[in-house]
N, C-alpha and C positions, 0 to 999 in steps of 0.2 A: 415758823410761827412769828407773827408780828410781835414786836416787843411791846411782832409785834408789837415794832415795837410798838407793834404796840400794842382808876378803873373801878373802884369799889364803892359799895355803900357800907355794908357791914361784913367783914370777913368772917367766915365760919358760921355766921348767924344773920338771918335777914329779919331785922326787927319790923314790927308793924309800922307803916308810915304814920307820921304824926297826924293828928286829927285836923280836918280843915280849919284853917284860921290860925294854926300854930305858927309861932314865929319862925321865919326862915323857910317855910314850906312853899313849894311850887308844885301844883298838881297838873300832870299831863303836859309838861313843857313841850315834848315832841308829839305826844299822842294827840294833842288838840289841833295839830296842824294837819291840813289835808294831805292825802297821799300824793295828789298832783303837785302841791307846793313842795313836798319833800323831793319828789322826782325832778322838778324843775331846778331846784337848788343843786341837786346832785349832778344834773346834766351840765349846768354851767361850770361847776367844778371840774367835771370830766373833760369838758372842752379845754379848759386851762391846763389841765394835767396832760392832755394829749399834745398840746403845743410844747409843754415842758419836756415831755418824753422825747419829742423830735430834737429839741435843743440838746438834751442830755446825750442822746445817741451820737449826734454830730460832735459833741465835745469829746466823747470817748474815742471816736474814730480818729480825730486829730491827735489826741493824746497818745493813744496806743501806737499809731504809726510813727509818731515823732520819737517816742522813747524806746521803741523796739521791746520784745518780750522781757528782757532782763531789766531794763530801766522801768518799764511799766510795772513789773513785779515789785520792784523796790518801792515805788510810789504807792502802789495799791496796798502793800502791806502797811505802810504808814497811815493811809486813810482808814484801813480796816481797824487798826488799833485805836485811832482817834474816835471812830464811830463806836467801837466797843466801849471805850471809856465814857462817852456821852450816854450810851444806853444804860450802863451800870449806874451812872450818876442820877439818872431819872428815878430809879428806885420805885417805879410804879406811881410816882406822884402825879404825873400828867393826867393819866386816866382816872385816878382817884379824885383829883381836883375837878375834872370835867364832870364826873358823875354827881359830885356833891353840889356843884354850881347848878346843875340841871334840877336839883331838888330844893336848894336853899338860896333863892334869888336874893334875899335881903342881905345875906352874909357873903355874897359873891366876891366883893372886892377884898375882904379880909382873907378869905380862903385862897384866892389867887395869889395875893402878895406873899402869904405865908408859904405857899407851895414854891414860889419863885425863890424865896430865901433859902429854903431847904435844898432845892436842886443846885443853886449856886454854890452853897457851902460844900456839898458833896463833889461837885464838879471841880472845885479848886483842889480838893484832896486827890481826886483822880489825876489831875494835871501834874501834881507834885510826884505822884508815883510813876507816871509815864516819863517825866523828865529825869528822875533818878535812875530808872531802868535804862533809858537811852544813854545817860552819861556813863553807865557801866558797860555799855556796848552789847547789851543783851539782844539787840535786834540786828547785829552784824552791820552790813553796809547800809541798812535802812535806818540806823540809829539817829543819824543827823537829821534826816527828814522827819522822823517821829518826834524829835524834840521840838521842831518848828510847828508841826501840825497840832501837837499837844496844847499849844498856846490858845488854839481856838476852842478847846473843850469848855472852859468856863462860859464862853459866849453862847454856847449851845443851850445853856440853862434858860435863856429867854424864850426858847421854843415852847416852854410850858404855858406861855401866854395864849397860845392857840387853844388851850383847854376851854377858855371862855368862849371862843368862837364856836367850838364844837358843841358846848352846852347850849348855846343860843341858836344852834343849827345854822351856822354860817360857814360851810365847808369851803366856800370860795376863798376865804381869807388865807388858809394854809396853802391852797393851790396858787394864789397870787404870790405868796412869799417864796414858794418853791420855784415858780417860774422866774421871779426876779433873780434868785440865786443862780439858777441855771444859765440865764442870759449873761450875767456878770462873769460867771465861771468860764463860759465859752469864750468871751472876749479875752479873759486873762490867758487861757490856754493858747488861743490864736496868737496873741502878742508874744508869748514865750516861744512858740514854734517859729514865728517869723524872725525873731531876734536871736535864735539859738541859745536861749537861756538854759541854765542848768536846773536840776531837780530841786535844789534848795530854794532857788528863786521862785520856782513854781509853788513850793510849799508856802512861802510867804504871801504870794498872791492869793492862795487859798484862804489864809487867815484874814486877809483884807476883805475878801468877798463875804466871809462869814460875819465879819464885823459890820459891813454895810447892811447885810440882810437883817442882822439883829436890830440895828437902829430903825430900819423901816418897819420891822415887825412890832417893835415897841410903840411906834407912832400909830399904827393901824389898830392894834388891840386895845389901846387906851380908850378908844371911842366905844368899844363894845362892853368891856367890863373895867371901869375905872379902878385903879389900884387903891387899896386901903392901907391900913397899918398891920404889919405882921403881928401875930399873937402866939405866945408860948402855948396857950391852951389849944389853939387851932393846930399848931405844929404837932402837939401830942396826938390829936385826933387823926391827923393825916398820916402820921407815922404808924399809928396803931392799925389803921386800915390798909396801909400800903406795904407793910413789911413782908407779907407773903409774896407780893409782886416783886419786891426787891430781891428776894431769894430766887424767884423765878427768872428775873432779868439776868442775874449772874449765870444761871444755868443755860439760858438761851444764848448768852454771849459765848459760853464755852462751845456749844455745838454749832452755833451760827457763824461765829467770827474766828475762833481760834484754830479752825481747820487750816486757814491760810498760814498761821504762824507755824503749825506743825509741818505743813508742806514746805515752807521756806527753809526750816532747819534740816529737813530730811532730803529735799530734792533741789533746793536752790531757787533763785529769783525767777528763772524762766518758767518753771512749772507754776509758780504763783501767778505769773503773768497770764498763762493759758487759763488757769482756773478763774482768775478775776475777770478775764475777758468773757468767759462763758457766763459767770455769775451776773455780769452787768445786765444781761438780758432778763434775768429773774428780777433784778432790782427794778427794771423798767416795767416789767409785766405786773409787778405788785400794784401798779396803778388800778387794775381791775378790782381786786379784793379791797383795796383801800377805799375806793369809791362805794363799794357795797356796804362796808361797815360804817361809813360816815353817818348815814341816817339811822343805822341800827343801834348805836350806843344810847342816844337819848331816848329812843323808843323803848328799848329793853329796860333802861333805868327806872321806868315807871310802869313796867309791864305787869307787876304783881297786883296792880289794881284792875287789870283786865280780867275778863272771864276766861275760863279754860279754853274754849274754842278759839277765841281771838289770839291767845298766846300760841296755840298750836299752829294757827295760820301764819303768824309772824315767823315762828321758828322753822316751819316747813319751807316757806318761801325763801328764807335766808339760806338754808342749807342746800336746797335744790339749785338755787341760783349760783351759790358758791361752787358747787360741784361742776355745773356747766361751764362757768368761767374758768375754773382750774383745768379741767380736762380739755376743754376747747383750746385754751392757750397752749397746753402741752402738745396737742396734736399739731398745731401750727409750728411750734418751735422744733419739734422732731422733723417735720416735713421740710422745713426751710433751713435747718441748722447749717449745712455746708454753704449755702448761698449767703446766709446772714453773716457768717464769720468771714467769708471771702470778701464780701462787699464792704463790711465795716472795718475790718482789721487788716486785710491783705493776706497774701500767701504765707507769710511768716507765722501766722497764728493757726495754721491747719490743725495742729494737735488739740485745739480747743473745741473741735466739733464733737467728739465723743463725750467729753464732760458736759457739753451743752445739752445733748440728748438725754443724759441721765438727770441733769438738773431740771429738765422739762418735766420729768416724772415727779421730781421733788416739788414742783410748783403746785401740783394737785394738793399735796399735804399742806403747803404754805397757805393756800386759799382757804381750805377747811379750818386751818389753825386760826386764821383771822376771824372767821365766823365764831368758832367755838370759844376762843379766848375772849373776844369782845363780849359775848353774852355772859360768860361766867364772871368776868371782871365787873361788868355793870351790875350784876346781881350780888356781888360780894362773895361768890364762891371761888376764892382764890387759893385757899390752902391746898385743895386737891391739885390745882394747876402747879403749884410749887413742888409738891411731892413728885408729880409726873415729870416735870422738866428736869429736876435734879437727878432723878433716877436715869432718865434717858441720857443726860449729859455725861454721866460717869461712864456708861457703856459706849457712848459716841466717841469720847476722847480716846479710850483704849482702841476702838476700832479704827480711828483716824491714824494712829501711829502704825498700825498693822497695814492698812490699805495704802496709805501714802508712801510707805517704804517700798511697797511692791509695785504699785501702779501709778504713782504720782498723782497728777490732777484727776485722772480718770477714777482712781481709787477714792479720792476725797469726794468726788461728785456722787459716787455710788453710795457711800456712807451717808451723805447728806440726803439722798433720795429716800433711803430707808428710814432715816430719822424723822424727816418731815412728814412722811406718810403716817408713822406711828403717832406723832404729836397731833397731826390734824384730825385723825379719826378719834383719838382718845379725847381730845378737847370737845369735839362735837357730841360724844356720848355724855360727857360731863354736863355740857350745856343743855342737852335734852332732859337730863335729870333735874337741873336747876330750874328749868321752865315748866317742869312737870308735863312735858310734851313727848311725842313719839318721833324718833328719828326716821325719816322717809327712806328706809333701807332699799325698797324696791326701785325707787327712782334713782337713788345714788348708784346702785349696782348697774342699772340699765345704762346710765350715762358712762360709767367706767367701761362697760362692755362695748359701747358704741365707739369710744375713743380708741380702745385696743383694736377693734375691728377695722377702723379707719386707717390706723397706722399700719396694720398688717396688709391691707390692700395696697397702700402706697409703696410698700417694699416690693411688691410684685410688678410694678410698672416703672418705666423710666421715661419721664416726660419733662418738657421744659418747665422750669420752676414756676412761672406764672400760672400755667395750666394745673400743675400739681397743687399749688396753693388754693386755687379755686375749687379743685376737686376735693381737697381735704375739708375745706369749709363747707361745701355743699353736702358732702356725705355725712359729716358729723351733724350739721344742722338738721338735715332730714331725719337722722336717727333720733335726735332729741325730740323732735316734734312727734314722730311716730310712737315713741315710748311714752309720750305725755309727761316727760320729766318737767317741762314747762308748758303751760297751756294758755289759750287766749283768756281764760278766766283770771289767770295770774296777771296778765297785762292789763286787763280791765280794772283789777283791784289796785294796781300800782298807779294807774292814771285817774282813779276816782277822786272826786272832790271831797269825799268823806275821809275821816281819819283812818289811817291804815290799821 
């Protein structure tokens, strides 16, 4: 689930929107924009993300080959902990702020600045906790690297500024920032590899890249939503709306990130290296669902003013598209797993193939989780999400200890697959209820069956990988069209000049 990461209007209760003309109201921020305009903006962002994806994979290839599985495992664990700290520090404020800015244009500057102050304060606390834990040697040989990476955690607070871009429907802003960071990080990794630098120096380069990206982000976002003065009253409103998401973020961090920590303590750095190498493909593949939900959040935030038919159209299209993206990506990852690992990482990472296949299945749940969580969060239905994620996290953590001890990275990937599927399906059911819409079960089931059948057929043949990839894509695409999971009417609707 995206944290998820990656929300709310009113948690637990969706109040009636203020009457037209009320202070701070924006009616139809996204809904008044044409579907073609939304599609064009998303397409531009997608292009930038694709370039960033290529840069990221090149960086990972250089890094993994240079550090070998043990060294890569040590560095990956540090990055995992730093990312987890940043996710927890967000406390749901980014998506809460974005949803409120979409509705309350007049107060946008004050809302954004208050959210930035909250996230910075929590990030500083998270940094102190990481530094203390690292000083105590709780992360073994990775403790020194963790202490350096932790320095970047407060800088990540500035990422909340993209909430203004999301609310204004400028997805290309976050795509530009991600691309800039990717290019800078690639340059840093190449320099370290060429000069035989150690892992600690690499960690300091990481901090420098985050600092540069933060500065650029501040300059870009100031033009979209100028910052105002933080307000204690506004802080109270944001925290009141986001606390269920904060609980959910903690739970997501447990089942999404702490698996690597459990694996490190039970099996060592090499197994973490294999698992992280496989998970990198999922991180890259999340480009698809991220682009899908970019236009979805501002649309859903104002969807309760739509009639029931239009809400059902939006929800059905989002879930069907999410299912096709998730299952289609899983089919390609399973088909190409041995080739992808060999080409990107080399023969030393052969044990990462099986975890990658299992994580491909997990990606179906990840994609559905993006859709379901975004809808629920935008409508303020966040308490059920918190209950769900906390319950799943408790079971997941126990299962991780059991599976990692027996099967290492493969066990961790299997637990992740089951967890993500449960989360994805459950959040979509909650989203259907929140939008008073019907989950398109027939279409979702037909896409899942098409994916399973395609993978089954691929196991029966032994072909060169380019032919196998083309065959996988062709078979799955044909099955989707035949089942009418997506139709020409859907394409026409998306490209229409009318509002979606």
